[in-house]
C-alpha positions in Angstrom: -29.5 17.4 13.4 -28.8 13.9 11.9 -25.8 11.9 13.3 -22.7 11.5 11.3 -22.5 9.0 8.7 -19.4 6.6 7.8 -19.8 8.0 4.5 -18.2 11.1 5.9 -14.8 9.2 6.4 -13.4 9.4 2.9 -9.8 10.2 1.1 -9.5 12.3 -1.8 -12.0 11.9 -4.5 -14.1 9.7 -2.3 -11.4 6.9 -2.1 -11.6 4.7 0.9 -8.3 5.2 2.7 -8.9 2.6 5.5 -6.1 -0.2 6.0 -7.2 -3.1 4.2 -8.7 -5.7 6.2 -6.3 -8.4 4.8 -3.6 -6.0 6.3 -4.9 -6.0 9.7 -5.6 -9.6 9.8 -2.0 -10.6 8.8 -0.7 -8.2 11.5 -2.8 -9.7 14.4 -2.1 -13.2 13.4 1.6 -12.3 13.2 1.5 -10.8 16.6 -0.5 -13.6 18.1 2.2 -16.1 17.0 5.2 -13.8 18.2 3.3 -13.8 21.7 3.2 -17.5 21.9 6.9 -17.8 20.7 7.6 -15.5 23.7 5.5 -17.5 26.0 3.1 -14.4 26.7 -0.6 -15.2 26.7 -1.6 -11.9 25.4 -1.1 -8.1 24.7 -2.8 -5.0 25.5 -1.9 -2.3 23.1 -2.6 1.4 23.8 -0.1 3.4 21.9 -2.0 5.3 19.2 0.3 4.5 16.3 0.1 0.7 16.9 -3.7 0.9 17.3 -3.7 2.2 13.7 -1.2 -0.6 12.9 -3.5 -3.3 14.1 -6.9 -1.9 14.5 -7.1 0.4 11.5 -7.8 3.6 13.7 -6.5 5.5 16.7 -9.7 5.6 18.7 -9.2 6.0 22.4 -9.0 2.6 23.8 -7.2 -0.4 24.3 -6.7 -3.4 22.0 -6.4 -6.8 23.4 -4.6 -9.6 21.3 -4.3 -13.0 22.6 -1.5 -15.3 21.8 -2.2 -18.2 19.2 -2.4 -20.8 21.7 -4.4 -18.9 24.4 -8.0 -19.8 25.3 -8.9 -16.3 24.3 -7.8 -17.1 20.5 -10.6 -17.8 18.1 -9.0 -21.3 17.4 -9.2 -22.4 20.9 -12.7 -21.3 21.4 -12.2 -17.6 22.5 -13.3 -14.4 21.0 -9.8 -13.6 19.6 -8.5 -9.8 19.2 -10.8 -7.2 21.0 -10.7 -3.3 20.6 -12.1 -1.9 23.8 -13.1 1.6 22.9 -14.0 4.7 25.0 -14.6 6.9 22.0 -15.7 6.3 19.2 -17.0 2.7 19.0 -19.0 3.2 16.0 -15.9 4.9 14.2 -13.5 2.2 15.5 -15.9 -0.6 13.9 -15.8 1.0 10.7 -12.1 1.8 10.6 -11.2 -1.7 11.5 -13.2 -3.0 8.4 -16.8 -2.9 9.5 -18.5 -6.1 8.9 -15.5 -7.6 7.7 -13.4 -6.7 10.7 -10.8 -9.3 11.8 -11.6 -8.0 15.5 -14.2 -7.3 17.7 -15.1 -3.8 19.1 -16.7 -3.1 22.1 -17.4 -0.4 24.6 -14.5 -0.1 27.4 -15.6 -1.7 30.4 -15.0 -0.3 34.0 -11.6 -0.7 35.1 -12.6 -2.3 38.4 -14.1 -5.2 36.1 -11.3 -5.1 33.3 -9.2 -8.0 34.8 -12.4 -10.1 35.2 -13.4 -9.3 31.6 -10.2 -10.4 30.1 -10.4 -13.6 32.2 -13.8 -14.3 31.0 -12.4 -14.0 27.5 -9.9 -16.8 28.4 -6.9 -15.1 29.1 -4.8 -17.1 31.3 -2.4 -14.5 32.9 -1.8 -10.8 32.9 -1.3 -9.2 29.2 1.9 -7.7 28.3 1.8 -3.7 28.1 3.9 -1.4 26.1 6.3 -0.3 28.9 8.3 1.4 26.0 5.7 3.4 24.5 2.9 4.5 27.2 3.6 7.1 29.9 4.8 5.7 33.3 1.8 6.5 35.1 -0.7 5.2 32.6 1.4 1.8 32.7 1.6 1.7 36.6 -2.2 2.2 36.6 -2.9 -0.6 34.1 -0.3 -2.9 36.0 -2.3 -2.3 39.1 -5.7 -2.9 37.6 -4.5 -6.1 35.7 -2.7 -7.5 38.8 -5.5 -10.1 39.8 -4.3 -11.7 36.6 -0.6 -11.7 37.5 2.6 -9.7 36.8 2.4 -7.9 33.3 5.4 -8.0 31.2 6.6 -5.9 28.2 5.7 -6.5 24.7 7.4 -3.3 23.2 10.3 -4.8 21.5 8.1 -7.9 19.6 5.9 -5.1 18.2 8.9 -3.1 17.0 10.5 -6.1 15.7 7.2 -6.9 13.6 6.8 -3.5 12.3 10.4 -3.4 11.0 9.3 -5.8 8.1 7.0 -3.7 5.8 4.5 -5.7 3.8 3.9 -4.7 0.1 1.0 -2.5 0.9 3.0 -0.5 3.3 5.8 -0.2 0.6 3.3 1.1 -1.8 2.1 3.7 0.5 5.7 5.0 0.8 6.0 4.9 -2.7 2.7 6.9 -3.4 4.2 9.3 -0.4 7.2 9.6 -2.3 5.8 10.9 -5.5 4.0 13.8 -3.6 7.4 14.4 -1.8 8.9 15.3 -5.4 6.0 17.5 -5.9 7.0 19.1 -2.6 10.7 19.8 -3.8 9.3 21.0 -7.2 7.4 23.6 -5.1 10.3 24.6 -3.2 12.4 25.3 -6.3 9.7 27.5 -7.6 9.5 29.5 -4.4 13.2 30.1 -3.6 13.9 33.7 -4.2 16.3 36.4 -2.7 14.7 37.9 0.5 11.9 35.1 0.9 12.2 33.6 4.6 12.9 29.9 5.4 9.3 29.8 6.5 8.1 31.2 3.3 9.7 28.2 1.5 8.4 25.8 4.3 4.8 27.2 3.3 5.2 26.3 -0.3 6.0 22.5 0.6 3.5 22.6 3.4 0.7 23.5 0.8 1.5 20.5 -1.6 1.5 18.0 1.5 -1.4 19.2 3.1 -3.8 19.2 -0.4 -2.4 15.8 -0.6 -3.7 14.4 3.0 -1.0 15.0 5.5 -2.5 14.6 8.7 -0.5 17.3 10.6 1.5 15.1 12.7 5.2 13.5 12.3 5.0 10.4 14.7 7.9 9.9 16.8 9.0 6.9 19.1 11.5 8.7 21.2 10.7 11.4 23.8 10.0 14.3 23.8 8.1 13.2 20.5 8.6 16.5 18.3 9.8 16.8 14.9 9.4 19.3 12.2 8.1 18.2 8.9 10.1 20.5 6.7 13.4 21.6 7.8 14.8 24.3 5.4 17.8 26.1 6.6 20.0 28.4 4.8 23.5 29.9 5.2 24.4 30.3 8.9 21.1 29.0 10.2 22.3 25.5 8.9 25.2 25.6 11.5 22.8 26.5 14.6 22.3 23.3 16.8 18.7 22.2 18.4 17.1 20.1 20.8 16.8 17.5 18.0 19.0 14.8 17.7 19.8 15.2 14.2 22.8 16.8 12.1 20.6 19.9 11.1 19.2 22.1 13.8 18.0 25.4 12.6 16.9 28.4 14.4 13.2 27.8 14.5 10.6 30.6 14.4 10.7 30.8 18.5 12.3 29.0 21.5 9.5 26.7 21.9 9.6 25.7 18.5 13.6 26.1 18.3 14.1 23.8 15.3 14.0 24.0 11.9 12.9 27.0 9.7 12.9 30.4 10.9 12.8 34.2 9.7 16.2 33.9 8.3 16.1 35.4 4.6 17.6 33.7 1.6 20.7 35.1 0.0 22.8 34.4 -2.9 25.6 31.9 -3.1 24.6 30.3 0.3 23.9 26.7 0.6 20.1 26.0 1.3 19.5 22.7 2.9 15.8 21.3 2.2 15.0 18.2 4.4 11.3 17.2 3.7 9.2 14.4 5.3 5.9 13.5 4.0 3.4 11.2 5.7 1.1 9.5 3.5 -1.7 7.3 5.1 0.6 7.1 8.2 3.8 6.2 6.5 6.8 8.4 6.4 9.3 9.0 3.5 12.1 11.4 4.4 14.6 13.0 2.0 17.0 16.0 1.5 18.4 17.8 -1.6 20.4 21.1 -1.7 19.6 24.3 -3.4 21.3 27.7 -3.9 20.6 31.2 -5.5 23.3 31.4 -8.0 26.5 29.2 -7.8 27.9 27.9 -4.6 31.6 28.8 -3.9 33.8 26.0 -3.2 34.5 23.9 -1.2 30.6 23.4 -0.8 30.1 21.5 -4.0 33.3 19.2 -3.2 31.7 18.4 0.3 28.3 17.4 -1.3 30.1 15.1 -3.6 31.9 13.5 -0.6 28.6 13.0 1.0 27.3 11.2 -2.0 30.0 8.7 -1.7 29.5 8.3 1.7 25.8 7.5 1.3 26.7 5.1 -1.5 29.2 3.4 1.0 26.6 3.0 3.7 23.9 1.9 1.2 26.3 -0.7 -0.4 27.0 -2.1 3.0 23.4 -2.4 4.1 22.6 -3.9 0.8 25.3 -6.7 1.2 23.5 -7.4 4.7 26.2 -6.2 7.0 25.3 -5.1 10.4 24.1 -1.5 10.7 27.0 -0.8 13.4 29.5 -1.7 10.2 27.7 0.5 7.9 28.1 3.1 10.5 31.8 2.4 10.7 32.6 2.3 7.0 30.6 5.7 6.3 32.2 7.5 9.2 35.7 6.2 8.5 35.4 7.3 4.8 34.2 10.6 6.0 37.2 10.9 8.3 39.6 9.9 5.5 37.9 12.9 3.3 38.7 15.2 6.4 35.2 15.7 7.7 35.4 14.0 11.3 34.8 17.2 13.0 31.6 18.2 10.9 30.0 15.0 10.3 26.4 15.1 11.4 27.1 18.3 13.3 29.8 20.1 15.1 31.2 19.4 18.7 29.8 19.2 21.0 26.5 18.7 19.2 27.3 16.0 16.6 24.8 13.3 16.1 26.3 9.8 16.0 24.4 8.2 13.2 24.2 8.1 9.6 20.8 6.4 9.0 17.4 5.9 10.6 14.5 3.3 10.0 11.3 4.8 8.9 7.7 3.5 9.1 4.7 4.9 10.8 7.4 6.8 12.9 10.2 8.7 11.8 12.7 7.2 14.1 12.2 3.5 14.2 15.0 0.8 14.7 17.5 -0.2 13.5 19.9 2.8 13.1 23.0 3.1 11.1 25.2 3.7 14.4 27.3 2.1 17.0 25.6 -0.7 19.0 23.1 -1.7 16.1 24.9 -4.9 15.5 22.4 -6.6 13.2 21.5 -6.0 9.7 18.7 -4.2 8.0 15.9 -6.9 7.5 14.5 -7.5 4.0 11.6 -5.1 3.5 13.1 -2.8 6.3 13.0 0.7 5.3 15.9 3.2 6.0 16.6 6.7 5.5 20.2 7.3 4.8 21.4 11.2 5.5 25.0 11.8 5.5 25.5 15.6 6.3 28.3 18.1 7.0 27.6 20.9 9.3 29.8 24.4 9.6 29.3 27.6 11.2 28.3 29.1 7.7 26.0 26.3 6.8 25.2 22.6 6.1 25.2 20.5 3.2 24.2 16.8 2.4 21.8 14.5 1.1 19.1 12.0 2.1 17.0 9.4 0.5 14.8 6.6 1.8 15.4 2.8 0.9 14.0 -0.3 1.2 16.1 -3.7 1.4 15.4 -6.3 -0.7 16.6 -9.8 -1.5 18.8 -8.1 -4.1 20.0 -5.3 -2.4 18.9 -1.6 -1.5 16.2 0.1 -3.8 15.6 3.7 -3.5 12.2 4.8 -2.6 12.3 8.6 -2.7 13.0 10.9 -5.7 13.8 8.0 -7.8 15.8 9.0 -10.8 16.5 12.4 -9.2 20.3 12.7 -8.7 20.2 16.4 -8.9 22.1 16.6 -5.6 22.3 20.5 -5.9 19.8 22.9 -7.5 20.5 26.2 -8.7 17.7 28.7 -8.6 
């Protein structure tokens, strides 16, 4: 049987969906400079999300990136970044740009000689590891393996900081994802009928997303690294808390998947909250809109308009360059003045304490609109703003993904769609 071909690795209609080489090159150079500024001679990256970010694919391996002033750097006579791969080397070479790749791809050496291998590349000390991203036992093993080079430090924060600033290409991916996400909402609206289950409606959104290339996983930074991509809850199900730190829990289909949509059947005159994530070529967009079969009784619509006002307040605060903690304070105080403190982002004792979260390759990136995040959203930072209210008989709110620009905040998701409540 013939071996596989790189020609098999295609996107829709034969498109090349690899990360552009110029993106990888810029990211690697940026990290090298950050390592130099931090006084770190190099980094060894093993988190799959970051392997995709810097090397173009998430093959099983470890990416070595030297600092810009290290002897291992190309400008200092070294070989530069090297992706040491267990499997698949050939696929890693192709996904990193093949002959145009800004990094070398080699077979992973024996762990017994790994420190010596890096030393021969010109590395002057132990490379930093991702203490905040890899399991403790994995981290301890590599700290031990690399101990002949010295004591490994942590580079997690440097990488998170770099990834906060999205490139034009990354923003283009999110905008393309948002177009698909609108199609998901359209499919939801067409599928909502009396007696349909929440999972029936999720299936309609899933079908659109899958056809357009969703890979099956929403990447999370925070343990336990689980999230449902489509959370559709109706009536009393919208008031059920879950393990997940968000306003909306939902019953889920069974206790091991005890979050999001379940077998609850849609009824008339109840709020149906539809929170959809789409991931396009790795990049997350997150949005929420409300639906109902027939008219919603008051005070549901008034509550929704209040949350629109809270969202506007948070967006304007971030757009002015105020700290994320300040945006939280303004949004929470406004909701409190409206009489919603006991229901904002959940009900006690299960209230979440945020009004927005950064997104990118992961759903739960930093910074967050919450107490303690005493820094602004950077230009080209991307944030999902999601004020929601939760009651025992349902939940209501909205969400959109925004990018910070020099002029303020620009909406990425459902652009032009200000139909916060859709009657079916």
